[in-house]
N, C-alpha and C positions, 0 to 999 in steps of 0.2 A: 297749158304746160302742167302735166301732173306732178304732184309732189307728195310722195306717201308719208313723209316725215314731218308735216306741218310746214308753217311759214319759214320762207328763206330769212337767214340772219345775215344783215349786211356787215361788212367789215371795210374799215378805212385803215389804213397804214401809210407809212412813211418809208420811201426808199431812196437814197441819194438826193434828198431835197424834194421829191415829187410825191403827192398824195395819190395814192393808188386804191383802186376798189376791188372787192371780192364779195361773193356770197356763200354761204354754206348752210347745209342742212344734214341731218343724221347724226349718229353717234358711232364710235366704235374707231377701228383703224382709219387715220386720215388718207384721204386720196385727194391730191391737187391735179385737177385736169385743166389744160390750156387749150383755148380754141386757136383756130386758124386765122389767116388773114381775111380782112374785110369782115370781122365778126367781133361779138364779145361774149360775156360769159353766157347769154341766153343760148347761144350756139351749142355750147356743152351741155346745158341743161335739156335741150331739145333731145339728144341723144343719149344722155346718162343719168337722168333723174332717178330711175329706178335702183341706181346703184346706192341711193341714199336710204333704202330700206335696210342696208347690211354694213354700210360704212358712213364716215363722216366725210361727205362730198364738198369738196372746197374749189370753187371755180372763180378764178380771177378775170378781170379785165386786164388783159395784158397792157403793159405801158404803151401808150400811143393808140389805144381803143378803148371804145365804150366810154366809161366814166374815168377813166385813168389817162387823163388829157397831157400829151406831151407832144411837143412840136420841136425839141431839141435833136441832138444826135442821139442814134441807137446804135446798140452793139449787143452782140449774143451774150458776151459776159455780164453786162448790165441787166439784160433781161434774165439771165440766170440768177444773179445776185437779188433781183426782185423777188424772185420765189424764196430765197433765204430768207429776206427781210420779212415776208410773209409768215414764214414758220416761225421765226423769233417772235414776230408781234403775238402769234397765238400760242407761244409757248412750247413748240413742238421741235424736238431734237431731230426728227425723222419724219417722212411720210413717203407714201406711195406716190410717184409722180409721173404724170403721161401728159399726151397733148395730140392733137390730130393735125396733120399737114404742118403749117410753119410752126404749130404749138409743139409738135413733135420735136422740132429743132430745138426749141428753148429747153425742154425736158433733156434732151441728149447732152446739151451744153452744161445744164446742171449737173448731170451725172459723170461728166468728165471734169468738171471743176470743182464741184463738192460732192464727191461720191458718197460721203459720210452722212449726208442728208437723205439719202434716196433708199428706202427700203425695198422697193420694187420699181421697175420702169415699164410705161405703158407707151409704145410707139404706134400711133394710129394714122394709116395714110402718109407715111413719110414721103418727103421730095427730095431731100438733100443727099446726095452721094458723095461730097465731099468737095472742098474748093479745088483740088487738083484736078477733079473730073469736070466739075461744073454741074449746072441743072441739065436735066435732060430735055429734048427740043420743046416737048408740049409744055412743060413745066416753065421753061423759060420764056416762051411766047406768052402764056397766061400771066407771069408775073410783070411783063414789059407792058402788057395792056393794062393791068392794073396801076402800073406806076404812072403811065400816061395820063390815065382817067384822074388817079390821085392828084397830080400837079394841076391839073385843071380845077381840082376843087378850091385852089387858092383864089380863083376869079369868078369862078361859074357856081361855087357853093357844092352842097352835097348831091345836087342833081347830076353832077358830071360823073358821078361812079353808078347811079341807078341802073343804066343800061348793062352793067355788068352782071346783073342779076336775073336778065330776061330768060336765059336758057334753062333756069331751075325749074323742077317740077312745081306746080301751082302752090301746093301747100308750103313746101319750103321757101318758094319764092317770097311770099307774103310776110314771112318771119324775118327773112333777110331784109326786105325792105323796110320793115318796120324797125329793126336794128339800125339799118343805115341813116334813116331820116334823122336818128339822133347823134349822130358821129359828129364830132369836131373836124372841121376841113384840115386845119393845120396838122393836126394828129394823123389824119389819114394821109396826106401828102408825104410827111415824114416816114410812115409806116410802109407805104408802098414803095417809095423810093428804096429804102433799107432793103425790102425783099428781093427788089429787082437788081441789086447791085452786084450780084455775084459772091458776097461774103456769106460764108456758111458757118455753121455751129462746129464744124471740125473740118481738118485739111486733108487729112487721108483716112479712107475707110478703115485702115488697119488700126487706127487709135482706138476704134470701138472693141478690139480686143481686150482692153484693159479693164472693161466693165464687168464686174463680178456679180452684180445684183440680179435676181431673176426678171426676166424681161419678156413681155409678151409684144411681139411684132404683128400688127394687123395690116394686111396689104391693101392698098388703094384699088378701086374699081373703075377708075377712069383714066384717061390718058395724061391728064395733070398730075395725077397720083400714081406712077407708074409701079406696078406690083414688082417689078424687078428690084426697085430700089429696097423694099421691105425684104425680099428673099436674099439680097447681099447682107443686109444686117443680120438676119438669122443665121446666117453662115459665119460671120465673124464674132458675134457677140456670144461668149461661151454659154451662158445658161440662157439663150434665147429660145421661145417657143413661137412657131410661125403658126397664126391662127388660120383657119379655113376662111376662104373669101366668102362674102356675103352672109357672114353670121350674124346674130344681133349683138351688136357691141357691147351692151351693158352686161348681157347673159355670160358673153365670152370673158369680159373682165371679170365678172364676180367668179365664174369657174376658176378661172387662172389664180386669183387672190386665194380663194378657198383652198386650192392645192398647195399654194406657198404659205397656208397658214395664217393670213391675214384677213381674217374677218372676225366679226365680233361673235363671242362665244353665243350660242343659242340663236343666233340671229335669224336662221333660216324658219325656226319654229315660232317667231313672235309675230304678233298681230301688228297693225300698222300703229296701233296705240301704245306697244310695248316699248 
């Protein structure tokens, strides 16, 4: 995993009595990026590390994932409040906040619940169309399969979820398996059950019309992350920009943030040592 800004800096912080973990690198406007289900901060770095050349990139292990061990109840409000706790720990009033897949749901809930904290919003491969409509078929099937495997981790250990990664391309599969082998079984059972529950980060799509921050929406490219969901977001969110499918994620985000004036001055002309 490349890192143009030096070693990753570890962050430990408290939220609602739970010790949570994140890493950061780079300087300038802070960008908090949240991974999806059955992943941790390494999944964010796999796709986003180039952004640390122009921004302060902060990637948490979401509650119940990676080193943020949590086997209790989960809610979208708590996951959003965890991001606020992270910002407070770092002394930040605001940040660009985004996520991929389920992580985009956390970012959305944060923007709805604490809009003053979000400078800009990055919604990558979203899956949630609102509780009223529910998950689309392929997303629902995938999350139910995750939940069934996650529940078996309580008795079988992490081996129960490893078959879920078999269909991934080889390079990505090895990273995913490496992450999975370090997961806490109780945390995985809790997280996968929550994601399959049908509870969403908002009830009706029309609620997203209240979001006033610049928003980049990046469509998914597989049936579990239907492009239609991203297209709906872009029609409802007032300042949304819909990215072209299959663009380089970090470069698309960098260009969007540059256009929004959220880039460190002189960043593009700096060397990696700068």
